[in-house]
C-alpha positions in Angstrom: -51.6 44.2 -18.2 -55.4 43.9 -17.3 -56.3 41.1 -15.1 -59.9 39.9 -15.0 -61.4 39.4 -11.4 -63.7 37.1 -12.6 -65.9 34.6 -10.5 -68.2 31.6 -10.6 -70.9 31.7 -7.6 -71.9 28.5 -5.9 -74.6 30.1 -3.5 -76.2 28.0 -0.7 -75.1 24.4 -1.5 -76.7 22.3 1.3 -75.1 19.1 2.8 -74.9 17.0 5.7 -72.5 15.9 7.9 -70.8 15.0 11.2 -69.3 17.8 12.2 -68.8 19.3 16.1 -66.8 18.7 18.8 -69.7 17.4 21.0 -70.9 13.9 21.6 -74.5 14.5 20.3 -73.3 16.4 17.2 -70.7 13.1 16.4 -74.3 10.9 16.7 -76.4 12.3 13.7 -75.5 14.1 10.4 -75.9 18.0 10.8 -77.1 20.6 8.1 -74.0 22.8 6.7 -74.5 25.4 3.9 -71.5 25.8 2.0 -71.3 29.0 -0.2 -68.4 28.9 -2.9 -66.7 31.8 -5.3 -64.4 31.0 -7.5 -62.0 33.4 -9.0 -61.0 32.6 -12.7 -60.7 34.3 -15.8 -63.8 34.0 -17.9 -63.0 35.7 -20.8 -62.1 32.1 -23.0 -65.4 30.6 -22.2 -67.1 33.9 -22.7 -66.2 34.6 -26.4 -66.1 30.8 -27.2 -69.1 29.3 -25.7 -67.5 25.9 -24.9 -67.7 24.0 -21.6 -64.0 22.5 -22.9 -62.8 26.0 -22.1 -64.9 27.0 -18.5 -64.6 25.6 -15.2 -67.0 23.0 -14.8 -68.7 24.3 -11.8 -71.2 21.2 -11.4 -68.2 18.9 -11.4 -66.8 20.7 -8.4 -70.2 20.7 -6.8 -70.2 16.8 -7.1 -66.6 16.6 -5.5 -67.5 18.7 -3.0 -70.2 17.2 -1.9 -68.7 13.7 -2.3 -66.0 15.3 0.1 -68.2 16.8 2.9 -71.0 14.2 3.2 -68.9 11.1 4.4 -66.8 13.6 6.3 -66.3 13.7 9.9 -64.6 17.0 10.8 -64.4 18.4 14.4 -64.2 22.1 13.1 -65.5 23.8 10.2 -62.4 25.8 9.9 -60.8 22.5 8.7 -63.9 21.1 6.7 -64.0 24.5 4.8 -60.0 24.1 3.9 -60.7 20.8 2.3 -63.5 22.4 0.7 -61.3 25.1 -0.7 -58.3 22.3 -1.8 -60.9 20.4 -3.9 -61.6 23.4 -5.7 -58.0 24.7 -6.1 -57.5 21.6 -7.9 -59.3 22.6 -11.1 -56.6 24.5 -13.1 -58.5 27.2 -14.3 -59.4 28.4 -10.4 -56.9 30.9 -9.3 -58.3 31.4 -6.0 -61.2 30.3 -4.1 -63.6 31.6 -1.3 -65.5 29.3 0.7 -68.1 30.2 3.8 -69.4 27.4 5.4 -72.6 27.8 8.0 -73.7 25.4 10.7 -77.3 26.7 11.2 -77.8 24.5 14.5 -74.4 25.1 16.1 -75.7 28.0 18.9 -79.4 28.0 20.3 -80.4 31.4 19.5 -78.8 32.4 16.7 -79.3 32.2 13.3 -75.9 30.5 12.0 -72.7 29.8 13.1 -70.2 30.1 10.0 -66.4 30.5 8.8 -65.1 31.9 5.6 -61.6 31.7 4.2 -59.8 33.0 1.2 -56.8 30.5 -0.6 -54.9 30.9 -3.8 -52.9 28.5 -5.6 
């Protein structure tokens, strides 16, 4: 059997949330950047051109932002796990790669981030 390895990319999704372990990180929302790769079979929507056959990435984006923005995690690892769970709720998503960057985490560094891959 020839298994497709297709993916939908959501890159540079900006959000603001409480994230971090330090007192000053708990007071104000901080910027984070989220990249998501949704691994799914895109043959059917590619052939039918029907949204009903596709993974609706706009809905996934809304759910992710609805989860992230009011959250108050201490670790970006825990936030990434939650985002992955939301993505895997869609039946068409077989696996997901989530990367979350926190640009303000370290002085003199462009960003600090984590990347996880989860499947069903």
